[in-house]
Backbone bond lengths (Angstrom), bond angles and torsions (degrees), N, CA, C in turn:
res aa  C-N    CA-C-N  psi(-1)  N-CA   C-N-CA  omega(-1)  CA-C   N-CA-C  phi
1 M - - - 1.447 - - 1.517 109.80 -
2 T 1.293 116.54 137.80 1.460 121.25 177.48 1.509 109.26 -96.40
3 Q 1.333 115.45 161.13 1.458 119.16 177.29 1.520 111.62 -57.88
4 A 1.320 115.92 -37.40 1.455 120.11 -177.93 1.525 112.12 -61.77
5 A 1.329 116.18 -25.31 1.478 119.56 -179.55 1.505 112.13 -78.29
6 C 1.339 117.51 -9.74 1.464 121.17 -179.00 1.526 108.19 -112.33
7 E 1.300 117.11 110.51 1.449 122.38 -179.24 1.512 109.99 -89.79
8 V 1.333 116.46 130.64 1.458 121.41 175.58 1.526 106.56 -101.83
9 R 1.344 116.02 128.05 1.459 118.22 179.56 1.525 110.55 -142.51
10 V 1.293 114.60 148.37 1.470 120.75 176.00 1.513 106.16 -78.26
11 R 1.326 115.01 129.70 1.441 121.31 -176.68 1.524 111.02 -123.50
12 D 1.319 118.01 59.58 1.457 120.24 178.60 1.530 111.89 -56.44
13 D 1.302 116.03 -31.55 1.470 120.28 -176.20 1.516 112.91 -96.22
14 A 1.345 117.93 -5.99 1.457 119.92 -176.65 1.540 110.22 -150.65
15 P 1.338 117.03 75.41 1.455 118.37 177.17 1.517 110.61 -66.55
16 P 1.326 117.32 174.64 1.459 117.27 174.16 1.520 109.54 -61.41
17 T 1.298 117.68 155.36 1.446 119.91 174.34 1.520 108.90 -73.83
18 G 1.306 116.41 163.60 1.469 119.27 175.94 1.509 111.93 -58.53
19 E 1.318 115.94 -39.45 1.479 120.03 179.74 1.518 110.83 -66.20
20 E 1.357 116.97 -41.59 1.468 119.47 178.24 1.536 111.59 -62.96
21 L 1.323 115.88 -43.88 1.463 119.27 -179.17 1.526 110.33 -65.37
22 A 1.313 117.42 -42.66 1.467 121.19 179.20 1.541 110.38 -60.63
23 A 1.328 116.43 -43.61 1.463 120.87 -179.31 1.531 110.69 -65.86
24 L 1.311 116.86 -41.57 1.455 121.17 179.04 1.513 110.88 -63.60
25 R 1.329 117.57 -45.17 1.452 121.78 178.10 1.535 110.97 -60.98
26 A 1.309 115.67 -45.83 1.488 120.15 -179.50 1.520 110.79 -61.28
27 A 1.342 117.53 -43.42 1.447 121.67 -179.18 1.530 111.80 -61.97
28 A 1.357 115.19 -31.83 1.461 119.45 -179.17 1.536 111.42 -87.14
29 G 1.327 116.92 -1.66 1.476 119.67 178.96 1.520 113.10 83.85
30 W 1.328 117.14 14.99 1.459 120.10 178.58 1.522 110.45 -81.45
31 S 1.330 116.69 166.86 1.451 120.97 -179.30 1.533 110.48 -64.17
32 S 1.314 115.43 151.17 1.465 119.96 -177.25 1.520 109.32 -105.45
33 Y 1.306 114.97 153.98 1.446 124.09 178.94 1.499 109.59 -135.40
34 P 1.313 118.47 155.54 1.463 120.40 177.84 1.533 111.78 -58.12
35 A 1.324 116.12 148.19 1.462 120.97 -177.36 1.537 111.78 -56.35
36 E 1.326 117.46 -37.44 1.474 118.68 -179.62 1.516 111.64 -65.91
37 D 1.338 118.34 -32.38 1.473 120.77 176.40 1.539 109.94 -69.39
38 M 1.309 116.40 -42.75 1.468 120.14 178.71 1.525 110.35 -62.51
39 A 1.323 117.60 -39.81 1.467 120.76 179.33 1.521 111.12 -63.12
40 K 1.325 118.22 -36.80 1.480 121.89 175.55 1.516 110.62 -69.36
41 S 1.330 116.75 -41.65 1.441 122.43 -175.97 1.527 112.78 -59.79
42 V 1.314 117.23 -40.32 1.457 119.73 -175.01 1.504 113.07 -73.90
43 T 1.341 119.02 -4.77 1.453 120.19 178.47 1.527 112.27 -84.40
44 V 1.310 118.07 -3.99 1.477 122.09 -173.71 1.532 109.33 -116.36
45 G 1.328 116.30 135.03 1.460 121.51 173.08 1.519 113.41 97.29
46 R 1.320 113.60 177.76 1.458 122.82 178.01 1.515 107.41 -105.25
47 W 1.284 116.86 121.02 1.474 123.03 -173.90 1.519 110.85 -104.18
48 V 1.306 114.40 143.63 1.469 122.57 167.54 1.519 106.43 -120.48
49 T 1.304 116.98 130.67 1.463 120.03 -178.36 1.515 110.65 -122.40
50 A 1.317 115.38 151.58 1.470 123.08 172.65 1.514 105.70 -116.41
51 R 1.318 115.61 120.70 1.468 121.49 -177.83 1.518 109.93 -129.23
52 L 1.315 113.73 148.28 1.468 120.05 172.70 1.521 108.45 -75.12
53 G 1.302 116.42 170.06 1.445 121.55 179.81 1.522 112.58 -56.90
54 D 1.313 117.96 -28.90 1.471 121.28 179.73 1.544 112.05 -84.57
55 G 1.332 116.70 2.20 1.465 120.58 177.04 1.527 114.47 93.48
56 R 1.335 117.77 -4.28 1.470 119.74 -178.89 1.528 109.61 -68.67
57 L 1.335 114.91 133.25 1.455 122.15 178.36 1.524 110.17 -75.56
58 V 1.365 115.23 126.47 1.469 119.46 176.39 1.507 112.08 -119.44
59 G 1.341 117.19 -8.97 1.458 120.18 178.91 1.500 111.44 -168.76
60 T 1.331 115.58 155.76 1.432 120.13 179.81 1.504 111.94 -159.21
61 G 1.297 116.49 164.63 1.460 123.93 172.61 1.522 108.00 -159.47
62 R 1.321 114.96 158.20 1.467 119.65 -177.05 1.511 109.78 -139.14
63 C 1.341 115.03 144.39 1.445 121.72 174.69 1.521 108.32 -119.40
64 M 1.335 114.42 136.39 1.477 120.86 172.37 1.513 106.16 -120.23
65 S 1.334 117.50 130.19 1.450 121.46 -171.91 1.528 111.41 -143.90
66 D 1.348 115.40 150.42 1.467 120.06 170.20 1.499 111.04 -85.31
67 G 1.347 117.66 -2.39 1.471 121.99 177.14 1.505 114.89 85.54
68 V 1.352 118.18 -6.72 1.471 119.70 -177.78 1.518 112.17 -137.78
69 L 1.334 117.28 -61.34 1.458 120.43 -172.62 1.517 114.43 -97.63
70 Y 1.329 116.13 -51.33 1.458 120.06 -168.30 1.523 113.14 -122.40
71 A 1.316 114.71 145.03 1.472 120.50 174.99 1.515 107.38 -146.09
72 S 1.302 114.52 157.95 1.456 120.66 176.40 1.526 109.53 -139.60
73 I 1.299 114.77 148.63 1.461 120.72 -179.17 1.502 108.16 -114.18
74 W 1.337 116.33 134.35 1.459 123.81 -175.60 1.507 110.35 -138.30
75 D 1.321 115.02 164.81 1.467 123.08 170.85 1.530 113.44 57.39
76 M 1.350 116.23 33.76 1.473 120.75 173.24 1.524 107.23 -75.76
77 V 1.313 116.16 103.66 1.467 118.93 -176.70 1.516 110.10 -149.63
78 V 1.320 116.59 138.13 1.464 123.80 178.50 1.513 106.99 -128.14
79 L 1.326 116.29 138.54 1.483 119.75 177.30 1.520 109.61 -52.81
80 P 1.334 117.25 137.58 1.469 120.59 -177.60 1.541 113.44 -50.17
81 G 1.300 119.35 -41.68 1.470 121.08 -179.19 1.510 114.83 -68.70
82 Y 1.321 117.84 -10.31 1.473 122.25 -179.48 1.508 112.12 -114.74
83 Q 1.323 118.29 4.79 1.458 121.94 177.76 1.515 111.03 -73.66
84 R 1.319 114.89 159.00 1.483 123.80 178.77 1.526 111.45 65.79
85 R 1.345 115.67 28.95 1.462 119.70 176.32 1.536 111.26 -121.21
86 G 1.330 117.47 8.50 1.461 121.67 178.30 1.505 113.97 89.89
87 I 1.317 118.47 0.58 1.465 121.67 -178.76 1.517 111.24 -67.35
88 G 1.339 116.41 -46.77 1.445 120.41 178.60 1.526 111.50 -60.79
89 R 1.317 116.62 -40.53 1.467 121.11 178.15 1.524 110.37 -61.90
90 R 1.317 117.07 -43.50 1.469 120.04 -179.67 1.524 111.27 -65.69
91 I 1.342 118.01 -39.13 1.437 120.88 176.72 1.530 109.48 -63.15
92 F 1.346 115.53 -47.66 1.463 122.03 -176.76 1.555 110.82 -60.64
93 E 1.307 116.04 -45.64 1.464 120.02 -179.64 1.533 110.37 -62.38
94 E 1.321 117.04 -39.00 1.455 119.96 178.59 1.539 111.23 -66.77
95 L 1.323 116.37 -37.51 1.447 119.85 176.15 1.529 111.92 -65.03
96 L 1.332 116.78 -41.09 1.463 121.34 -178.01 1.520 114.37 -72.19
97 R 1.340 115.99 -28.48 1.472 121.14 -172.09 1.519 113.71 -45.32
98 P 1.333 122.38 -49.29 1.470 120.65 -178.08 1.524 114.43 -86.48
99 L 1.341 119.34 5.30 1.456 120.88 -172.32 1.515 115.53 -99.62
100 G 1.324 117.94 0.79 1.453 121.76 -174.67 1.503 116.16 -57.95
101 G 1.311 118.62 -24.84 1.475 120.87 179.49 1.513 115.10 -89.98
102 H 1.332 116.96 -1.08 1.457 120.08 -179.80 1.535 110.94 -76.77
103 S 1.321 116.49 156.56 1.442 122.28 178.00 1.535 111.97 -76.79
104 L 1.327 117.08 -35.50 1.443 120.67 -176.73 1.541 109.82 -151.13
105 V 1.311 116.09 133.55 1.464 122.48 173.53 1.525 106.22 -121.46
106 A 1.320 116.21 124.94 1.463 121.33 -176.81 1.524 110.97 -116.80
107 L 1.333 114.75 155.11 1.469 119.21 172.90 1.528 106.97 -156.22
108 V 1.326 114.07 161.26 1.453 121.99 173.27 1.510 106.03 -109.70
109 A 1.329 115.93 124.23 1.466 120.58 -172.65 1.518 112.27 -107.75
110 T 1.308 115.82 137.82 1.451 120.70 167.59 1.532 106.82 -75.83
111 P 1.333 118.67 162.21 1.450 119.64 176.37 1.540 112.50 -56.27
112 A 1.305 116.84 -36.86 1.486 120.18 179.93 1.516 112.75 -67.65
113 G 1.338 117.89 -30.43 1.445 121.13 -178.85 1.514 116.06 -85.95
114 Q 1.336 116.58 -20.05 1.465 120.07 -174.66 1.509 115.23 -55.42
115 P 1.336 120.43 -43.05 1.490 118.66 179.01 1.521 112.51 -58.79
116 L 1.297 118.10 -41.63 1.483 120.52 179.00 1.520 110.38 -62.37
117 Y 1.332 118.10 -49.67 1.458 121.01 -175.33 1.521 111.72 -66.38
118 R 1.334 117.55 -35.11 1.453 120.19 177.74 1.522 111.43 -64.86
119 Q 1.333 118.16 -31.58 1.480 121.52 177.57 1.534 110.61 -61.57
120 Y 1.307 118.05 -23.28 1.458 122.66 -178.12 1.535 111.47 -101.63
121 G 1.330 117.09 10.17 1.466 120.86 174.06 1.519 114.80 95.85
122 F 1.307 118.97 4.38 1.472 120.76 178.46 1.537 107.91 -74.70
123 A 1.329 115.51 139.83 1.470 121.95 -179.17 1.517 108.89 -144.05
124 P 1.344 116.74 162.46 1.474 120.09 -178.61 1.533 113.67 -68.21
125 E 1.330 117.27 -16.78 1.446 119.84 176.75 1.512 110.42 -145.00
126 S 1.324 115.78 161.11 1.461 121.63 -179.39 1.515 108.54 -145.65
127 R 1.302 115.17 121.93 1.480 122.55 179.46 1.533 111.56 50.25
128 G 1.307 116.13 38.91 1.447 121.89 178.16 1.524 114.63 86.84
129 S 1.309 117.62 -8.72 1.461 120.85 178.35 1.531 109.42 -90.44
130 Q 1.319 115.43 142.28 1.462 120.62 177.81 1.540 107.85 -122.82
131 A 1.304 113.67 149.12 1.457 118.86 175.22 1.537 108.53 -74.77
132 L 1.321 115.44 139.89 1.463 121.78 174.80 1.523 106.80 -122.97
133 L 1.298 115.72 136.75 1.468 121.15 -176.64 1.519 110.30 -120.73
134 W 1.311 115.25 146.59 1.453 122.50 177.83 1.523 107.37 -131.25
135 R 1.304 118.56 128.29 1.442 123.43 176.07 1.526 108.79 -121.20
136 P 1.338 115.83 90.59 1.458 118.02 178.67 1.527 110.24 -58.81
137 K 1.302 117.29 137.39 1.451 121.47 -175.53 1.532 111.73 -53.41
138 V 1.297 117.51 -37.74 1.467 120.91 -179.23 1.523 111.93 -57.33
139 Y 1.355 118.09 -28.10 1.442 120.33 -177.47 1.527 112.99 -99.22
140 D 1.300 117.40 -6.01 1.447 119.72 178.62 1.521 108.24 -85.27
141 R 1.301 117.33 103.16 1.473 121.71 -171.57 1.511 111.53 -107.81
142 R 1.299 119.58 29.18 1.459 121.21 177.66 1.480 110.43 -71.14
């Protein structure tokens, strides 16, 4: 498959389905969640999807923002067989495009994603502030 065969488009009105997101996460080795939770999750945020000509989802990312100060990027994932082809970069750039006026954009990076995000200026700390994460056991569904 060539990059040209995979169209990246902003889908504010049509995020991935819960089933599509669950399948994509599972294929990437990410933690799994019940289908009903995934269905709720995809109703929030601005989604960018990468789909093949037949409509099959091969990558996605989501931005959640207050519209002024803060934004966060989540669910940046590309099917393993389609990684290292620029698809994740195209999704990421599309997510970042409207966020230039924000004070802070945050994300949680997998080891595989860190090199890409660092190219865009993301770092583990900013002006002495560090991100702190909490994973309540009830939500850790690995």
